[in-house]
C-alpha positions as CSV (number, residue, x, y, z in Angstrom):
1,M,37.7,-3.4,-14.9
2,V,37.9,-1.3,-11.7
3,F,34.6,-0.4,-10.0
4,I,34.8,2.9,-8.0
5,F,32.3,2.9,-5.2
6,Q,30.5,6.2,-4.9
7,P,28.3,6.1,-1.7
8,T,25.9,9.0,-2.7
9,H,25.4,7.6,-6.2
10,C,24.7,4.1,-4.7
11,I,22.3,5.6,-2.1
12,Y,20.4,7.4,-4.9
13,H,20.0,4.2,-6.9
14,I,18.9,2.2,-3.8
15,T,16.3,4.8,-3.0
16,L,15.1,4.8,-6.6
17,F,15.0,1.0,-6.7
18,R,12.8,1.0,-3.6
19,R,10.5,3.5,-5.2
20,T,10.4,1.4,-8.4
21,M,9.3,-1.7,-6.3
22,M,6.6,0.5,-4.7
23,D,5.5,1.6,-8.2
24,H,5.3,-2.1,-9.2
25,L,3.1,-2.9,-6.3
26,D,0.9,0.1,-7.0
27,S,0.6,-1.0,-10.6
28,K,-0.5,-4.5,-9.6
29,I,-3.0,-3.0,-7.1
30,L,-4.4,-0.7,-9.8
31,D,-4.7,-3.7,-12.2
32,I,-6.7,-5.7,-9.6
33,N,-8.9,-2.8,-8.5
34,S,-9.5,-1.8,-12.1
35,E,-10.8,-5.3,-12.8
36,F,-13.0,-5.1,-9.7
37,F,-14.4,-1.8,-11.0
38,G,-15.1,-3.3,-14.5
39,V,-11.9,-2.7,-16.6
40,T,-9.9,-5.8,-17.3
41,V,-6.2,-6.3,-17.5
42,D,-6.7,-7.2,-21.2
43,E,-8.4,-3.9,-21.8
44,L,-5.7,-2.0,-20.0
45,M,-2.9,-3.7,-22.0
46,D,-4.7,-3.0,-25.2
47,N,-5.2,0.7,-24.3
48,A,-1.5,0.9,-23.3
49,G,-0.5,-0.6,-26.6
50,A,-2.7,1.8,-28.5
51,A,-1.3,4.8,-26.6
52,L,2.3,3.7,-27.2
53,A,1.5,3.1,-30.9
54,D,0.0,6.5,-31.3
55,V,3.2,8.2,-30.0
56,V,5.5,6.1,-32.1
57,R,3.4,6.7,-35.2
58,D,3.2,10.4,-34.7
59,M,6.9,10.9,-33.9
60,Y,8.5,8.3,-36.2
61,K,6.1,7.6,-39.1
62,G,7.9,6.0,-42.1
63,K,10.9,5.0,-39.9
64,R,12.2,1.4,-39.4
65,I,10.9,0.5,-36.0
66,L,12.1,-2.4,-33.8
67,I,9.8,-3.3,-30.9
68,V,11.7,-5.3,-28.2
69,C,9.4,-7.2,-25.8
70,G,10.1,-8.9,-22.5
71,N,8.3,-11.7,-20.7
72,G,5.8,-9.8,-18.6
73,N,3.1,-7.2,-19.0
74,N,5.6,-4.6,-20.2
75,G,6.3,-6.9,-23.1
76,G,2.6,-7.4,-23.6
77,D,2.2,-3.6,-24.0
78,G,4.8,-3.8,-26.7
79,L,3.0,-6.7,-28.5
80,A,-0.3,-4.7,-28.3
81,A,1.5,-1.7,-29.7
82,A,2.8,-3.8,-32.6
83,Y,-0.8,-4.9,-33.4
84,H,-1.9,-1.3,-33.5
85,L,1.1,-0.4,-35.7
86,S,0.2,-2.9,-38.4
87,G,0.9,-1.3,-41.7
88,E,4.0,0.5,-40.4
89,N,7.5,-0.7,-41.0
90,I,7.9,-2.6,-37.8
91,T,9.8,-5.6,-36.6
92,V,8.9,-7.4,-33.3
93,A,11.6,-9.1,-31.3
94,L,11.5,-11.0,-28.1
95,L,14.4,-10.9,-25.7
96,S,14.0,-14.6,-24.8
97,S,12.0,-17.7,-25.9
98,P,8.2,-17.2,-26.4
99,E,7.7,-20.1,-23.8
100,W,9.1,-17.8,-21.1
101,I,6.2,-15.2,-21.5
102,S,4.6,-15.2,-18.0
103,S,1.7,-12.8,-18.6
104,E,-1.5,-14.4,-19.8
105,A,-2.6,-11.1,-21.4
106,A,0.8,-10.9,-23.2
107,K,0.4,-14.5,-24.5
108,V,-3.0,-13.5,-26.1
109,R,-1.3,-10.6,-27.9
110,L,1.6,-12.8,-29.0
111,G,-0.9,-15.0,-30.7
112,M,-2.3,-12.1,-32.7
113,L,1.1,-11.5,-34.4
114,L,3.3,-13.4,-36.8
115,M,6.1,-15.2,-34.9
116,P,8.5,-12.5,-33.6
117,K,12.2,-12.6,-34.1
118,Q,14.9,-13.0,-31.4
119,F,16.5,-9.7,-30.5
120,F,20.1,-11.1,-30.3
121,D,19.7,-12.5,-33.9
122,L,19.2,-8.9,-35.2
123,D,21.5,-6.0,-35.9
124,V,19.9,-2.9,-34.2
125,D,21.7,-0.6,-36.6
126,D,19.4,-1.8,-39.3
127,Y,16.6,0.2,-37.6
128,D,15.9,3.9,-36.9
129,V,13.9,3.5,-33.7
130,V,14.0,1.0,-30.8
131,V,10.8,0.7,-28.7
132,D,11.9,-0.7,-25.3
133,C,9.2,-2.9,-23.8
134,V,11.4,-5.4,-21.9
135,L,11.1,-4.6,-18.2
136,G,8.5,-2.5,-16.4
137,T,8.1,-1.8,-12.7
138,G,8.4,-5.4,-11.6
139,I,12.2,-5.6,-11.6
140,R,13.7,-7.2,-8.5
141,G,17.4,-6.6,-7.9
142,E,19.9,-6.0,-10.6
143,V,19.1,-7.0,-14.2
144,R,20.0,-10.4,-15.6
145,D,23.0,-10.8,-17.9
146,D,20.9,-11.0,-21.1
147,V,19.0,-7.9,-20.1
148,A,22.3,-6.1,-19.3
149,D,23.6,-7.1,-22.8
150,Y,20.3,-5.7,-24.3
151,I,20.7,-2.5,-22.3
152,L,24.3,-2.0,-23.5
153,K,23.2,-2.5,-27.2
154,V,20.3,0.0,-26.9
155,N,22.4,2.6,-25.0
156,T,25.0,2.5,-27.8
157,F,22.3,2.6,-30.5
158,V,22.6,5.7,-32.7
159,G,18.9,6.0,-33.4
160,A,15.9,7.0,-31.3
161,V,14.8,5.0,-28.3
162,V,11.2,5.0,-26.8
163,S,10.5,3.2,-23.5
164,A,7.1,1.9,-22.5
165,D,6.0,2.9,-19.0
166,I,9.5,3.1,-17.6
167,P,12.9,2.4,-19.1
168,T,14.2,-1.1,-18.7
169,G,16.4,-1.3,-15.6
170,F,15.0,2.0,-14.2
171,G,16.0,2.3,-10.6
172,T,19.1,0.1,-10.9
173,L,22.7,0.9,-11.7
174,N,22.2,-0.4,-15.3
175,A,19.3,1.1,-17.2
176,I,18.3,2.3,-20.6
177,V,18.3,6.1,-21.1
178,P,15.7,6.7,-23.8
179,D,14.8,9.7,-25.8
180,V,11.1,9.4,-25.0
181,T,9.2,7.5,-22.3
182,V,5.5,6.9,-22.7
183,T,4.4,6.2,-19.1
184,F,0.9,4.9,-18.3
185,H,-1.7,6.5,-16.0
186,D,0.7,8.7,-14.0
187,M,4.4,9.6,-13.5
188,K,6.4,7.1,-11.5
189,E,8.5,8.3,-8.6
190,G,12.0,9.3,-9.6
191,M,11.2,9.9,-13.3
192,N,12.9,13.0,-14.9
193,E,14.2,14.2,-18.2
194,N,17.7,12.9,-17.4
195,N,16.7,9.3,-16.9
196,C,13.6,9.1,-19.1
197,G,14.0,11.7,-21.8
198,T,10.8,13.4,-22.9
199,I,8.0,12.0,-20.7
200,I,4.5,11.5,-22.1
201,V,1.8,10.5,-19.7
202,A,-0.9,8.3,-21.4
203,D,-4.4,7.7,-20.1
204,I,-5.0,3.9,-20.5
205,G,-8.5,3.9,-19.0
206,I,-7.9,3.0,-15.4
207,P,-11.2,3.9,-13.7
208,S,-10.9,6.7,-11.1
209,E,-12.5,4.3,-8.6
210,A,-9.5,2.0,-8.8
211,S,-7.2,4.5,-7.0
212,F,-9.8,6.4,-5.0
213,F,-11.7,3.5,-3.4
214,V,-9.9,0.8,-1.4
215,G,-10.4,-2.5,-3.2
216,P,-9.2,-6.1,-3.3
217,G,-5.9,-5.1,-4.9
218,D,-5.0,-3.3,-1.7
219,M,-4.7,-6.7,0.0
220,L,-1.4,-7.0,-1.8
221,R,-0.1,-4.7,0.9
222,F,-0.8,-7.2,3.6
223,P,2.6,-8.2,5.1
224,I,2.9,-12.0,4.7
225,P,5.3,-13.4,7.3
226,E,8.5,-14.9,6.1
227,D,8.9,-18.7,6.6
228,W,12.0,-18.1,8.7
229,S,10.5,-15.5,11.0
230,H,10.0,-16.2,14.7
231,K,7.8,-14.9,17.6
232,G,7.7,-11.1,17.8
233,Q,8.9,-10.4,14.2
234,N,5.4,-10.1,12.9
235,G,4.1,-7.4,15.2
236,R,4.3,-6.5,18.8
237,L,1.4,-4.2,19.9
238,L,0.7,-2.5,23.2
239,I,-2.9,-1.6,24.0
240,V,-3.6,1.0,26.7
241,G,-7.2,1.2,27.7
242,G,-10.0,0.0,30.0
243,G,-10.9,1.0,33.5
244,P,-14.3,2.5,33.0
245,Y,-15.1,0.1,30.2
246,I,-13.9,-3.5,30.1
247,G,-14.8,-4.9,26.7
248,A,-13.3,-2.3,24.4
249,P,-9.5,-3.1,24.9
250,A,-10.3,-6.9,24.8
251,L,-12.1,-6.5,21.4
252,A,-9.2,-4.5,20.1
253,A,-6.8,-7.1,21.2
254,M,-8.8,-9.9,19.7
255,A,-8.9,-8.1,16.4
256,A,-5.2,-7.4,16.4
257,Q,-4.5,-11.1,17.1
258,R,-6.9,-12.1,14.2
259,I,-5.0,-9.8,11.8
260,G,-1.8,-11.8,12.7
261,V,0.0,-9.8,15.4
262,D,2.5,-12.1,17.2
263,L,2.3,-10.4,20.6
264,V,-0.4,-8.2,22.0
265,R,0.1,-6.6,25.4
266,I,-2.8,-4.9,27.3
267,A,-2.1,-2.4,30.0
268,T,-5.3,-1.8,31.9
269,P,-6.3,-0.4,35.4
270,K,-7.1,-2.5,38.4
271,R,-10.8,-2.2,37.8
272,S,-10.7,-4.1,34.5
273,F,-7.5,-6.2,34.9
274,V,-9.0,-9.4,36.2
275,Q,-11.9,-9.4,33.8
276,I,-9.8,-8.7,30.7
277,S,-7.2,-11.2,31.7
278,S,-9.8,-13.9,32.0
279,M,-11.2,-13.3,28.5
280,S,-8.5,-15.1,26.7
281,P,-5.5,-17.2,27.7
282,T,-3.5,-15.6,24.9
283,F,-3.8,-12.1,26.4
284,I,-0.6,-10.7,28.0
285,T,-2.1,-8.3,30.5
286,F,-0.5,-5.8,32.8
287,E,-2.2,-4.2,35.8
288,L,-1.9,-0.5,36.3
289,S,-1.8,1.4,39.6
290,G,-5.4,2.6,40.0
291,D,-9.0,2.2,38.9
292,V,-8.3,4.5,35.9
293,V,-5.2,5.2,33.8
294,N,-3.3,8.0,35.6
295,E,0.0,9.9,35.5
296,D,1.6,7.4,37.9
297,D,1.3,4.8,35.2
298,V,3.1,6.8,32.5
299,P,6.7,5.7,33.3
300,M,5.7,2.0,33.2
301,L,3.8,2.6,29.9
302,I,6.7,4.5,28.3
303,D,9.0,1.5,29.3
304,M,6.5,-0.9,27.8
305,S,6.2,1.1,24.6
306,A,9.9,0.9,24.0
307,N,9.6,-2.9,23.4
308,V,6.7,-2.9,20.9
309,D,6.2,-1.8,17.3
310,A,3.1,0.3,17.9
311,V,0.7,1.5,20.6
312,L,-3.1,1.7,20.5
313,I,-4.4,4.0,23.2
314,G,-8.0,4.8,24.0
315,P,-10.3,1.8,23.9
316,G,-12.5,2.0,27.0
317,I,-10.1,4.4,28.7
318,G,-12.7,7.0,29.8
319,T,-12.6,10.8,30.3
320,D,-11.5,11.1,33.9
321,D,-9.3,14.2,34.4
322,R,-6.4,12.0,35.7
323,T,-6.7,9.9,32.6
324,V,-6.6,12.9,30.2
325,A,-3.5,14.2,31.9
326,A,-1.9,10.7,31.6
327,I,-2.7,10.5,27.9
328,K,-1.1,13.8,27.2
329,K,2.0,12.9,29.2
330,F,2.3,9.5,27.6
331,A,2.1,11.0,24.1
332,R,5.1,13.3,24.9
333,G,7.2,10.2,25.8
334,C,6.1,7.6,23.3
335,K,8.7,6.9,20.5
336,V,6.8,4.4,18.4
337,P,3.7,4.9,16.1
338,M,0.5,5.5,17.9
339,I,-3.1,4.7,17.0
340,V,-5.4,7.0,18.9
341,D,-9.0,5.9,19.4
342,A,-12.1,6.7,21.4
343,D,-11.7,8.9,24.5
344,A,-8.0,9.4,23.8
345,I,-8.8,11.4,20.6
346,A,-10.0,14.6,22.2
347,P,-7.0,15.1,24.6
348,L,-4.6,14.7,21.7
349,T,-6.5,16.7,19.1
350,S,-4.2,19.8,19.5
351,Y,-1.0,17.8,20.2
352,K,1.9,18.2,17.7
353,F,3.1,14.6,17.1
354,K,6.7,13.9,16.1
355,I,5.9,10.2,15.6
356,P,3.5,8.6,13.0
357,V,-0.1,8.7,14.4
358,I,-3.5,7.4,13.2
359,F,-6.7,8.9,14.6
360,T,-9.8,6.6,14.2
361,P,-12.8,8.8,15.1
362,N,-16.5,8.0,14.6
363,A,-18.8,10.8,13.5
364,K,-19.3,12.1,17.0
365,E,-15.6,12.0,17.8
366,L,-14.8,13.7,14.5
367,D,-17.2,16.6,15.3
368,R,-15.5,17.0,18.6
369,M,-12.1,17.2,16.9
370,L,-13.3,19.8,14.5
371,E,-14.8,21.8,17.4
372,I,-11.5,21.7,19.3
373,S,-9.3,22.5,16.3
374,G,-11.5,25.1,14.8
375,E,-10.9,23.6,11.4
376,E,-13.0,21.9,8.7
377,F,-12.3,18.3,7.9
378,G,-9.5,18.0,5.3
379,E,-6.1,19.5,4.5
380,D,-6.3,22.3,7.1
381,L,-7.1,19.9,9.9
382,M,-4.4,17.5,8.9
383,K,-1.8,20.3,8.8
384,K,-2.2,20.6,12.5
385,F,-0.6,17.2,12.8
386,K,2.8,15.9,11.6
387,N,3.0,12.4,10.1
388,A,-0.7,11.9,10.8
389,V,-3.5,9.9,9.2
390,M,-7.2,10.1,9.8
391,V,-9.5,7.1,9.5
392,A,-13.0,8.7,9.8
393,K,-15.5,6.0,10.3
394,G,-18.9,6.3,8.6
395,E,-21.2,4.8,5.9
396,S,-18.1,5.3,3.7
397,D,-14.9,5.5,5.6
398,V,-12.6,8.4,4.7
399,I,-8.8,7.9,5.0
400,T,-6.6,10.9,4.5
401,D,-3.2,12.3,5.5
402,G,-4.0,15.8,4.1
403,R,-2.4,15.1,0.8
404,R,-4.0,11.8,-0.2
405,V,-7.7,10.9,0.2
406,R,-9.2,7.4,-0.2
407,M,-12.6,6.0,0.5
408,N,-13.7,2.6,1.8
409,D,-17.1,1.3,1.0
410,S,-16.9,-2.2,2.5
411,G,-19.1,-2.9,5.4
412,C,-22.8,-3.2,6.2
413,A,-25.5,-1.4,8.2
414,A,-25.3,-3.9,11.1
415,M,-21.8,-2.5,11.9
416,T,-23.4,0.2,14.0
417,V,-23.4,-2.3,16.8
418,G,-21.1,-1.4,19.7
419,G,-17.5,-2.6,19.5
420,T,-16.9,-2.6,15.8
421,G,-14.9,0.6,16.2
422,D,-12.7,-1.1,18.7
423,A,-12.2,-4.0,16.2
424,L,-11.2,-1.5,13.5
425,A,-8.7,0.2,15.8
426,G,-7.2,-3.2,16.7
427,I,-6.9,-4.2,13.0
428,V,-5.3,-0.9,12.0
429,A,-2.9,-1.0,15.0
430,G,-2.0,-4.6,14.2
431,L,-1.1,-3.7,10.6
432,V,1.0,-0.8,11.8
433,S,2.8,-3.1,14.2
434,K,3.4,-5.5,11.4
435,G,5.2,-2.8,9.4
436,V,2.5,-1.3,7.1
437,D,2.9,2.5,6.7
438,I,0.2,4.4,8.5
439,F,-1.7,5.6,5.4
440,N,-2.0,2.2,3.9
441,A,-2.7,0.6,7.3
442,G,-5.7,2.9,7.6
443,C,-6.9,2.0,4.1
444,L,-6.3,-1.7,4.4
445,G,-7.6,-1.9,8.0
446,A,-10.9,-0.2,7.1
447,Y,-11.3,-2.5,4.1
448,I,-10.7,-5.7,6.0
449,C,-12.9,-4.6,8.9
450,G,-15.7,-3.9,6.5
451,L,-15.4,-7.2,4.7
452,A,-15.4,-9.1,8.0
453,G,-18.6,-7.3,8.9
454,E,-20.1,-8.3,5.5
455,F,-19.2,-11.9,6.2
456,A,-20.6,-11.8,9.7
457,F,-23.8,-10.2,8.4
458,M,-24.4,-13.1,6.0
459,D,-24.6,-15.5,9.0
460,Y,-26.1,-13.3,11.7
461,S,-27.9,-10.5,9.9
462,Y,-28.8,-7.6,12.2
463,G,-28.0,-9.8,15.2
464,M,-24.3,-9.8,14.6
465,T,-21.9,-8.5,17.2
466,A,-18.4,-7.1,17.1
467,K,-17.1,-10.4,18.3
468,D,-18.7,-12.1,15.3
469,L,-17.0,-9.6,13.0
470,I,-13.6,-10.3,14.6
471,D,-14.1,-14.0,14.1
472,Y,-14.5,-13.5,10.4
473,I,-11.2,-11.6,9.9
474,P,-9.3,-14.9,9.1
475,D,-12.0,-15.7,6.4
476,V,-11.2,-12.3,4.7
477,L,-7.5,-13.2,4.8
478,I,-8.1,-16.7,3.4
479,E,-10.2,-15.3,0.5
480,H,-7.9,-12.5,-0.5
481,L,-4.3,-13.7,0.2
482,D,-2.5,-16.2,-1.9
């Protein structure tokens, strides 16, 4: 056999595979958030099975139906569908041994059925319809040999093929091409009529809150360091701030360190350099030329930014005219993602960014942005920026890029204390430096910051400080990360 390498074809499948992995993560996040908002994985699987069964019954009533199930939740959806199709002419087959079923919800559904057959013991030509429930969005790499053999048999099958959620192998070079795909909750990226046949989107009861509000499922986006990684590979962050105010850049740096950033550098004016340097032996602090950030500092800051993964600018920086000019000049030369906070927000409200940027305004700062831009908060405002995300702090935080909007309700009333905004900016900037995309960094950062505030409140009540909140960030990670 001769394999002809076609670069554009390969790039398409690599891109589709990456999207499939993102869909898998999104699905797991939705499952966890759904449970948090009161709808269990068992209920979702049962609803998915019922929706799949309805389509199969309506389209193929009276036909000989073979439902083929894998080891995970996609197989569980097929087992649930089989239960709902009782009374129809169905046969349930597993691709491998029942002992290999990994999903607890799927095991429950397996127990509700007579012992299924083994797929490779059957002749698919004895059936009119194959219902493909082998692999969902959780595929990693190319398919196993037994799955490849299954795909070959199904793709050469002369009858109808229906896939559950996505076709087995979707996003790889070896995938089932069904006549119908019953996809759950929403279309997955890359799905079209050529690779999925007729696409039917089924509502399986995922609560709207599960995707609208940030929840515990979103913690799956936290970038766990690899065992083999070394210093600098888990985030390098530059913070530009201080001068008029000393505590703000220090709090932001502490929060970034607590979120797991390897290296945090602080560039601050002479006026605040000694004080900030003395606040922690882990700070890497650089002294700027004057008592406030000014244009003379910009070449040094641009050079420093070239050696980090993200820049947070604004904490404690002040509103001196020299500083405003420096902020604008630095923004023109920075090539890495920027998180813009506090007094750096107003000077950059009308700037057209070519790099990813996150604004983290409080209510007063947001009002100022709206006044400068002449827009209302929402899509029109975000159109003024390119690759921008807004994390608008409030009783409920609003995170938006103009297309997507999510809300965060974690937090407590005591977080009105000064410095919690600096902590949020440090957390968000830390996540960006660790490789989280700006929209999800905004969502996850707001959620973690709010939970840390809740933890601090339980110990300190209304006497909590921003430093207390920062000290509880590791407790949030311990509770929510495996």
